[in-house]
N, C-alpha and C positions, 0 to 999 in steps of 0.2 A: 490410888485415888487421884494423885496428881496427874498421871497419864490420862485418865478418863476426862479430867478437866482441861486437858491440853497444856498443862504446865510441865513440858518435857524436861526442861533444865532442872527444875526443882525435883522432879521425879528421879532424875539421874543422881542428884546429890543424896537423896534419901537412900537409893540403892547402894551408893558408895558407903554411906554411914553404916548400913546393915552389914555390908561386906566387911567393914572394919571390925564390927562387933563379932561376926561369925563368918569366916571365909569359906566354910563348907556348907552353909545353909543353901539347899538346892533351889527353893523358890526365889531366894535372893539372888543367887547366881544367874538363874534363868532371866529374871527381870533386868539385872545389870547387863548381861550379855546383849539382850535385845536393845536396851537403851543406848549402850555404847555404839552398837552397830548403826542405830538410827541417827546418832550424832556424828557419824562418819569417823569414829575412833576405832577403825577396823582392827588395828594391831592389838589394842587393849581388849576389844571384844573377843578376838581369837584366843587370847590368853584365858579369858573366862570360860569359853567353851572347852578349851583344852583341859582346864581344871575340872569341869563337870565330868568329862570322859575319864579322867584319872581317878577322881574321888568317888564318883557315883556310878561307875560302869556296871557294877554287879546289881545295883538296885533299879536299873533302867530296863525297860522292855527292848526287844530288838528293834521295834519300830521307832522308839525314841532315840536309840543309839544311831540308827540310820539317819534320822532327821538332824541330830547334832553333827554327825560327820558331814552331812550335806551343807549345813550352815557354816561349819568351819571351813569347808572347801570353798564356799562362796567368798568368804573373807580372804582366804589365801589368794584366790583369783583376782580379787580387787586390789590386793597388795602386790600383784605381779609375781606371786609365788606359785606358779603353775605346777611345778613338780610336787609341792606339798598338796596342792589342790587335787592333783591326780591321785596321789596315794590315799588321801582321805575319801575320795569318791570311790576308789576301788574297794576300800573297807566297807563303805556303805552298800555298794552293789553286791559285795560278797554275801552280806546278810540279806539283801533284798534286790535280786537282779532286775526286778521290774519296778523300781522306784523312779517314777517319771521326773521329779525335780533333779535327782542325781544324774539321770541320763541326759536331761537337757543341759545341765551345767557342764557335764563332761564333754558334750558336743561343742559347747561354746569354748571350753578350754582348748580342745583340739583345733578348733577353727582359728583361735587367736595364735596358736603355735604353727598354723598353716599345715597341720597334719590332716589334710582334706580326706584322705581315705578313711582314717579313724573316725573323723567327724561324720562321714557318710554312714559308716557301719553303726555308730552310736545312734544316729537319728533313725535309722531303719529299725533298731531295737525299740525305739520309742513309738513308732507308728501304731502297733496293735494296742497301745495303752491309752490312746487319746481318741476322741470321737467328735463328730459334727464339724463345725467350722474350724475347730482347733486342728482336727486331723487334716482337713483340706489345706489349711495354711502350712502345716508341717510338710505335706507332700509337695506343695509348691516350692518350699524352701529346699527340700531334697533335690527336686528337679533342677532348680537354678544352680545348686552346688555341683551336681553332676555335669551340667552343661558348661558352666563357666570355669570351675576350678579343676574338675577331673577330665574335662574335655571328652566326656563319654555320652554321646547323644542317646545311646540305647538305654542306659540306666536312667537318663533324664526322661526319656519317653515313658518308661515304666512308671516313674513317679507321677508325671503329669497325667497319664492315662488313669491312674488310680484316683488322682485328684478330680479328674473329669467325671468319674463314676460317682464320687462323693458329692460333687457340685456341678451337675449337668448344665450346659449352656453358659458357663462363665467365660466371658470374653478374654480375660487375662490368661486363663488356662488354655483356651482354644488357640489363641494367637501364639502361645509358647509351643504348643504341639505342632502348629503349622510350620513354624521355623525349624523345628527339629525334624519333622518329616521331610521337609525340603532339603535340609542339610544331609540327611541320610538317604536321599534319593528314593523315598517311599511315596511316589506320586499318587497312587490310589488312596493312601491314607490321608495325604495332604488334601486331596479333593474332598474327601468326606468332611474333614474339619472345615474347609473353606465353605462348603455348602451349608454346614451348620452355622458358621459365622454370618453368612448372608441371611439366613433365616432369623437370627436373633438381633442383627444389627438394625438399629432404628435410624441412624444418621445416613442420609442419602449419599453424601460425599464418600463416606467410608464404604458404603456398598459398591460404589463405582470402583474404588481401588480393589476391593475384594474380588469383583468380577474380572478385573484386569489380571489379578494374580491367578485366578482360576484358569484364565486363558493361557497364561504363561506356563502353568504346570502342565496343562494338556499339551501345549506345544513342545516344551523342553524335556519333560520327564515321561509323559505317557505317549508322546508322539502321535497324538490324535488331532489332526489338523481341523477337521470339521467341528469337533467340540471346542477347540481353541477359538475358532472364529465365532462360534455361538456365544461364548462368554465375553469375548472382546466386544461383540455387538451388544450384549446385555449392558456392558458398561456405557456404551455410546447411547443406548436407548435412555439410560438414566441421565446422561450428561453428554449431549452432542458436541460440546466444546472440549471434551477430554481427548485431545489430539493424540496422545500417546497410544490409546487403544487402536485408533485407525492406522497409525504408523506401524503398529504391530501386525495388523492384518495385511497391509501393503507389503511389508518386508517378508512375511512368511509366505504369502501366496506367490510373490514374485520369485522367491528362492526355489519354490517347487514348480514354477511355471504353470500354476493353476490359473490361467488367464480368464477363463469363463467365470470362475468364482470371484476373481478380482473385479471383473465387470459388474457382477451382481452387487458386490459390496460398495463399489463407487456409486452406483445408482441408489442404493439404500441410504448411503451417507448423504447424498445430495438432497434426498427427501427430508432428512433429519434437520439439516442446517437451515436456520431461518434466513430469509432474504436480507436481513440486516447485517449478516456476516458475509458480505459480498466478496471480500478478499479470499476467504477460505473456499467459497463456492467456485470462484474463478480458478483457483489452483486445482480443485477436484475435477472440474470440467476439462481443464487442460490435460491433466493426467489421464483422464478417461479417453480423451481424444487421441493421445499418444499411444494408449493401450490398443485402441482400434487400429491406429496407423501401423504400428510396428509388430504387434503380437497377434491380434485377432484378424488382421488384414481385412478389416471391414471399412470399405470406402464410405458407405452410407453412414455408419456409426461415427466415424471420424469427422465427417463433414458436419453432421448434426451437432456434435460436441463443440467443434470449433466455431460454428455459427453462434452458439451461446457465448463462447469465450470472447469473440469479437464484439458481440452485442454488449457484453458487460464492460469491456474496455476497448472501445473502437480505435484508440489512438496508439496501439502497440504494433509497430511495423512487423515484427517477427510473426505475431499471431495472424495478422492480416495476410501475410505472405503464405503461411501454411494453408489458410482457408482458401485463398485464391488457387493454389496448386491443387488442392483436393477438388475444388469445383471444376477446374479445367480438365480433370481426368474423366469427368462424367459428361457425355454429349448432351444430356438433358439440362445441364446447369451452366452452359458456357456463357449465357448472358450474365448470370450472377458472378461468374468467374471474372468476366471483363470488368464488372463494377468493382470487384475486390482489387483487381490490379490497378484500376484507376485510383482507388483509395490509397493503395500502396505508393503510387506515384506522388500523391500529395503529401504523404507522411514521411517518405524516406527518399530523398534525391539520390542517395547512394545506391539504391536498388532500382533506379529508374531504367537502366539498360535492360535488366532482366524483365521488368514489367512490360517494357515496350516490345521486346521480342515476343512475349506471350500474347500481348494484345494484338500484335500484327498477325500472329498465327491464327488467333481466334477470328479476327476480322476477315482473313482470307477464307477460312472455313465457312463463315456465314455469308460470304460474298458482300460484305459491307465495304465496298471499294474505297469510298472516301476516307473512312477511318484507316484502312490499310495504307493508303497513300500518305496520310498525315503521320502515321506512326513511322513509316519508312523515312520520311523527311527528318523527323526528330532523331532517329537513330543516326542518320547521316551527320547531322549537326553535332551530335555527341561523339562522332568518330567511331561508332560501334556497329554500323550497318554491315551486314554480310553481303556478298555479291548478289545472292538471290533477292535480298531486300532492296538493294539498289535497282535491280531489274523491275521490281514492283513499282518503284517511284517513276522510272522512265516509262513504263508501260501505261500506267494509269494517269500520269501527268498529262498525257495527250487528250484525255477526256475531260479536263477541267473546263468549265465555262469561261468565256473570254473576260467577262466583267460581272460585277454584281447586278442582279436583276431587280432587286427590291430594296426598299429603304429601311433604315432603323426606325424604331419608335422609342418614345420615352420609357416605356415599359421594358423594352429590350435593353436599353442603356442601363437602367437601374437594376434589372434582375440578372442580366447575363454578361454585360461587358465591363461594368465598373469593377475595379479591383476592390477586395474587401476593405483595404485601408482607406478607400475613398468613400466609405459608407459610415463614417464615424460621426459623433456629435460635432467635431470640428468641421467636417464636410457639410453637415446640416446648417451650421452657423454661416459658413461661407456662402451657401446657396441663398439663405435668408437675406444676408447682407446685400448680395447683388440684386436680388429680385425687389427688395423693399427699399434699399438705400443706394442702389447703383447710381441713381441720378445725382446724388450729393457726394458720392465717393469718387466718381469718375473724374478724370482730368478734362480740360477743355481742349478743343482742336488746336488752339494757339499754343498750348503747352508743348505740343509736338511739332510746331512750325507749320501747321496745316491751315493757318489763317489766310484765306484767299485775298483779304483786303490789302495785306502787306506784301503780297507776292511770296512765292514759296518755291522750294526745290521739289516739292511734292506734286505729283500729278495723279488725279483720281482716274482710275481705270473704269471705263464703262463696261460693266459685266453683261449688259443687255445689247451691246452692239451686234449687228448682224454677222459681222466677220470677226472672229476671235483668233488669238494665238493658240498654239497647241497647249501651252501652259494653262491659259484661262479655261479652255474646254475641259481639261482634266480637273481643274479646281472646281468647276461647276458640277462635274460628275461626282466628285468626292463630297461636295456640299449636299448633293441630293441623297447620296447613300447614307451619310452620317446624320442627315436631317438636322443640321445645325441652324437652319433659318437664314434669313438674309443678312448680308454684311457688305461693307464697302471695302474696296481694295485700293491702296495708294502705292505708287511707285516713286522712288526718289532718284533724282538725277545725280549722276556722278557718284553713285553709291553701289556697293555690292552687298549691302546688308541682307541677311537671310530673311525669309518669310517669318513674320511673328505678329501676334495680336497686340493691339494698343488698348490702354485703359480708358476707353471712351464710352459714353452712354450708348451711342450707336455702334454696334459691333463692327470692328474695323481690323483689317489685316494690312500690314505694310511690308515693303521689301525694296531693295535697291534695284534700279534698272539694269545694273551690271551683275545682278545675282546669277551665279552659275545655274540656278534652278530654272531660269528662263530658257536656257539652252539645252536642258535635259530632255532627251527623247525616249528614255526608258520609262514607260508609263508606270510600271510597278514601283520604281524608285520614286517617281513623282507622287504616286498615290500614298506611299508610306509617309513621305515628308509632309505633304499637304494634310493628310489625315492627322498626323501627330500635332500639327499646329491648330487645326480646326477644333480639336478637342477642347482647346482653351475657350471656345465660344460657348461651351456649356455653362449654365449659370453657376454650377458648383465650382468650376475651375477658373472663371474669368478673373476674379480678384487675385488669387494666388499666382496665376500665370503672368499677369500684367504688372502687379506690384512688386513681385520678387519675394523671396523667402523672408527676408528680414522685415520688410514693411508689412507683409501679410501677418507675420507673427505679432507685430505691434498692434495691427488692426484687431486680431482675435483677442488680445489682452484688453484693448479698449472696449470691445463688445462685452467681454466678461464683466468689466468694471461698470459698464452702462447698466447692467442688470444688478450687480452686487458691488456697491461703491467701495467695499473693503478689499476688493481684488487689486493687486498692484499691476500697473502697466509698465512693460519694459520697452525700451527703444529710444529713438531720437525724439527729444522733447517737441520738436516742431511737428513731427508726424503725429505724436500723441495728441497735440493740441488740434491739429487739422481734423483728425478722425473724431475726436470728442465733439468738436463743433458740428461736424456733419451729422453725427448720430443724434445729437441733442435736438436738431431741427425736426426730427421725426417723432420724438417723444414716446409716449406710452404705447402706441400701436406696435412700434418696433421692439420695445422692451418685452411686450407680451409674446411676440413672435419668437424672440430669442430665448425667453426664460426656460422652457423645458430642456433645451439643448445645453444651456449654460448650467442648469441645475445638475445635469448628468455629469458634466466635467467637474463641478465643484465637489461632488461626492468623492472624487479621487484624492482630494486634499493635497494637491501638489500643483505646481505651475504647469500650464498647458504646454504640451510638446506637439508642435505642428509637423515635425519631421515625418512621422509615419504617413500622415495624410498627403504631404507633398510627394513622398515617394510613391504612394498609391496613385496620385495624379499622373506621374511619369509612366508608371506601369500601365495605366489605362490608355495613355496615348500610344504606347508601343502596341498594346492589344488592338487598338483601332487600326494602326498601320498594318498589322498582320491580317486583320479581318478583311481589309481591302485587297491585299496582295495574295494572300494564301501561301506565301513563300517564306517558310521559317528561316531558311539559310540567308536570304536577302535581308530579312528583318533583323536577324542577329547581327549582320554586318553593319547595317545602318544604325541600329540602336547603340552601337559602340561609339558612333560619332558624337562629339560634344555638342551640347545645346546650351548656350550661355544662360538662357532664361530658365532652364530646368534645374532642379536640385541635383547635386552630384550623387550618382549611384555607381558602384563598381560595375564595370561591364559584365563580369561573370554573373553578378546577381541579376542584372537585367535579363541576360540570356536564360538563366535558370527560371525566372518568372515567366518569360515568354514561352519556354517549353512547357511549363506546367499548364499555362492557359491553352496553348495550341492543342494539347491532347486531352483537354477537359471536356466533359459533357456539355458545358455551357458553350464552348467554342464550336463544337459540332452542331449544336442546335442553331447557333447564329449562322453558320455556313448554310444550313438548310433554309433558314428563314430568308436570308439574303440572296439565295440562289447561286452561291459560289461553290457548293459541294458537287462532287462528281455524281451525275445522275439526277441533279435537281433541275 
């Protein structure tokens, strides 16, 4: 009654009292044994069951004896007395060889003792005695035991196959069979299991991995390349980002030299990958291009692939070089090849020599003689010209026009001649300041000693006099070609100062009467030097060229602060005060003109750096000199000469920029527009 009411401790006391009254009373012993066992008093419980078997053996049925031996063995096992447990179980099974609890307990005893073979045999005896889910679970247990402890994949397979028949479509059983079939190199059986797993699996990521495994089995064990590719592609169809599957295809087809199949798979993969995965697509296109280049020997295919590669990443020199070489091999695409080599020139100065050789070859083939001549010049300056290329220079140099036939325009200046660094917001501010505030920023003639009332060492040169010196004639020619507009020229007595612009409202050049330039008879040298200085008369360059780098930098800071008072101005306080006063006189109209360009610079959230613009100004001046002379070698020599008013730039950098411009499409168009190109 106490047990039914849940008063187990009280029930145990009552059983003990009954035992004290009659130690042989069977119902009392049975209750006491169960209560002691439940209370964890296993040793006492074992004594009770032992007493039952001693005193009541003859009055018990065989089935009851078997149960008592099994219960006693269970207590022995819990007490760590496995030898006694085994003996008691053997007695039970001798009476009933098919007693499931005894077989289960015996298997556990063998397992605890690491007698795995005996455990396996005992569990196998139990299999026919259980049914349904219990039987499936038992077979899974046997399979795991055979696999992990007996290291016997074949007995494990038998168990899991039986379990699969009992419980078809169970993922745990199928996955275990898959591992065993692969371990025992039973490819076809592994495929069957994998295909079943694919059918029952609901999770898409898991199905991706299963298809990958199917491909690996067909590749490694069945040696069926086509089917392997099929399943690798099935994985990719489910998840195009599952790179492992495509790597498997690449490796396998490359190892068997199945290039046509690899081509098909590259194309299929490119169709799968979304445009948002540009990095992967670029790699695929490049690999496809190399497949066409080196394996399939398809010039057209390789060209098409590398066109896409370069379009996706136009600034990778190696890719541009490959495309250029491919295009150059096809007579129908030489124009495109030339464009690619031009692009390579801009991207990689290290590859300039090779590009120039190819461009020269293409130019000769197309009979574009002016380009051939310029490319040969560039190679000579680089010290890489072959004898045949020097002959090109000598031969076609005789056909050059004597001098420019037409003049520059503002559009040509802005679109073709200006260096990119001279097209920045700083450049725009510089131009606005001269056009809108030049009258208040410029110095007065007296500041340079040009005040006629006080007498001066300076003499104004009449540029319109009927008879002029050779120098003035060349100066006027260059002025006409560069379209710089009118200006005045002053010459200083007892001075050898070089030709340079002055910061006056009226554009003005000045030089010493003893300047070596006045005695120069080489007109190309004159053109270069004059053109270099006349560039300063362009509105964008007037202030930086005449104020000098330090004052110009201060002026830009003041202009920035004129629009945004929070911006700090750097430089000489006197210069800052002068510039601020000058700009303040023009007020809101100047602020409005400056605002869009200042706003662009403020977005950078750092102090304005005028150095790139000043370097761009110098590079533009050298470009102008080259445009007038057409002689790269001469310009490279003269560009090395110091110009006190220009920002210092390493000579090798000047020459590199000169070469880049000389062989650019912009330069060739300017030569044609001005009539300085061969045949123009």
